[in-house]
N, C-alpha and C positions, 0 to 999 in steps of 0.2 A: 504493500500499500504506500505509494509514493506521496499522495496528497497530505496524509497527516505528518509525515517525516518533514516535508517542506514547511507545513504550518508550524510545527515544533521548532525548526531551525529559525524561522522568521521570529518567533516570540523569543527565542533564546538570544538571538543578535540584538533584538530591541531591548530585552531586559539587561544584558551584559554591557551594553554601551550607555545605558542610562546614567546620567551624571547624578550622584547622590553621595551621602556621607559614607556609604559602605565602600565604594570604590577606593576613596581617599584613605579609609580606615585599613583596607587590605594593604595598600601600599605602604602606609605608615607602620603597620604591624610588621611588615616583612623587612623594611629598612632598619627599624629600630631593634628588632628581636631575632631576626634570621628567618630562614625559609621554614623551619619546623613550626614556629609560631604562626607564620603566615598561612601555612597549610591548615593548621589547627583552627585559626579564625575562619578560613574558607569553609571548613567542615561545619562550623557553627551557622555560618550563613546558609549552606546548602541544606542543613537539617531543618532551619527555619522555613525555607522555601517548601520542602517537602511536607512539613506540618501543614502549611497553608493550603497546599494542594489537596491533601487528605481531607481537611476541614471543609473546604469549598465543595468537594465531591460527595462526602459522606456525612456531614454535620452542617447542612445549609442553615439550619434554625440557629445553631450557635454562631455561625459566621454573620448571619443577619443581625444578631444581637451584638456582636462586635461592632459592626458597621453603625449601629445606632449610638454607640459610645465611642465613635471615632474621635470626637474632640478630646475626650479624656485620655485616649490612647496616644493621640498626637501631642498632647501636653506632656504626658509622661515621657514619650520618646524625646521630645525636645530637651526636657530637664537632664535626661540620660546623656544626650549629645553634649550639652553645655557643661556637665560635670566631667565627662571624659576629655573635653576641650580644654577646660581649665587646668585639669591635671596635667595634660600634655604640655600646655603652655608654660605653666609655673612650676610644676613639680617634677616633671620627667627630665632626669639628668642623664648626661652622656658620660659614662664612666671610662676613663682612659688609664693606660699604664704609664711607667716612667718614661717610655718612648713617645707617649701621647698617641698610642694606638688604641682604637676602640676595643674595649674588653667585651668579650662574648658573655652574655648572661647565661647562667646555668639554670635551665627550667626543670622544676620538679613536676610531679603528676598534678598536684593541685594548681600549680601556675598554669599548665595547659588546659585544665578543666576551667580556669577562670577565663583564658582567652577564648575558648570554645563558646562559653556562655556570652561573653561580650559580643561575639559575632552573631550569635543567635538572637539576643534581644535587640541589638542595634538594628537588625533587619526586620524582625517581626514587629517592632514598636513603630516602624515607619509606616504611616497610614497609606502612603502612596503605594507600597508594596502590596498590602492586602486588598487594596482596592483594585489594583492591577490583576491580581490573581482572580478576584471575584468576578470582574468584568469579562476576562477572557474565558474563565471557566463557563460562565453562562453562554458565551458565544460558541465554545467548542461543544458543549452539550447539545446545543441546538443544531450544529453541523453533524454531530455523531448520530442524531436522531434519524437522519436521512440515509444512514449507511447500513449495510447488511449486519454489521457486527459493532454496535455502538461502544461496547466496553473495550473492545480491542482498538478502535479508533482513538478514544480518550487516552488509553494507556500509551500509545505510540507518541501522540502529541505531546503529553506531558513528560514522558520519559525522554525523549528527544531534547525537548526545551531544557530540562533540569541538567542533563548530561552536558549539553552545550555550555550552559552557563557555569557549571562547575569547572569544566575544562579551561574556559576563558578566565576564571578567577585564578586557577592553578598557573596559567600562563603569567598573569599579573604578578603573582608570588615569585616565579621563576625570574622575570626580567627585573623585578625590584631587587631580588638577591643579587643579580649580576651588578647592579647599580651600587649596592651597598658595599661591595668589596673595594670601589673606587672612592668611597667617601671619607673625609677626614671628619675628626670629631667637631670641628667648627661647622662644616657643611651639615652634618646631622643635627646639630643644635639648631640651625636655621630651618631645617626641614620640620623639626618639631614645633617650632614657632608658628610656621605656615600651617602645618596640620592642626594645631590647636586652634588658630584663627579660623580656619575653614569649618571645623566641627562646631565651634561656638556660633558661627554665622549661620550654618544650617539649622542649629537649634533654635536660634532667635527668629529666623525666617519662618520655620515651621510653626512655632507658637504664635507669632504675629499673624500668620495667614489663617490659623484656626480661629483665633479670637476675633480677628477682624471680618472674616467672611461669615463667622458663626453669628456675630452681632448684626451683620448685614442681612442674613436670612431671617433672623428674629423680627427685624423691622419690616 
């Protein structure tokens, strides 16, 4: 079945190139903490996408309830982004040795668990992400209804999309890792400043958008 594969690839391309806080967080995590932390963060993002796809397909009532509380979710997500941004901006220090070379941080299992959860919640608390999945799930279910095997059609579309997004995120980590080896401590410090400002900016913009448009709708 070529049609669902093509549709899945189109969705995957659209989602993977969408500019948002997650793409910057993936690059920041990879540059700051290395490829293992980057891949762990990506795994958290992928797990949240899988969660949303499952909820959209099998727990539509729950997802509808989540959409009705999108403002609260958006504010929670914006606060999370702002906190991470402030931490990166003011408290994230670049550790160097006596030769001013960047010291590799040794991660424990709980550190990786924290990175995984950061990726999971940063993605799932973004209202744009779950609205994206809700809208496209509805469209795909409609398309699948006209096919001989609707379940197979939906599986191929979502599987293709999720795999493509995962692979594209893995490539981001890979290339960020290549860049990391060429960075000095000073460069990395500037990248942390930029990353912190970007995350704070996304958080403020998300919160302002929800409050502004929410008030406009009420009026």
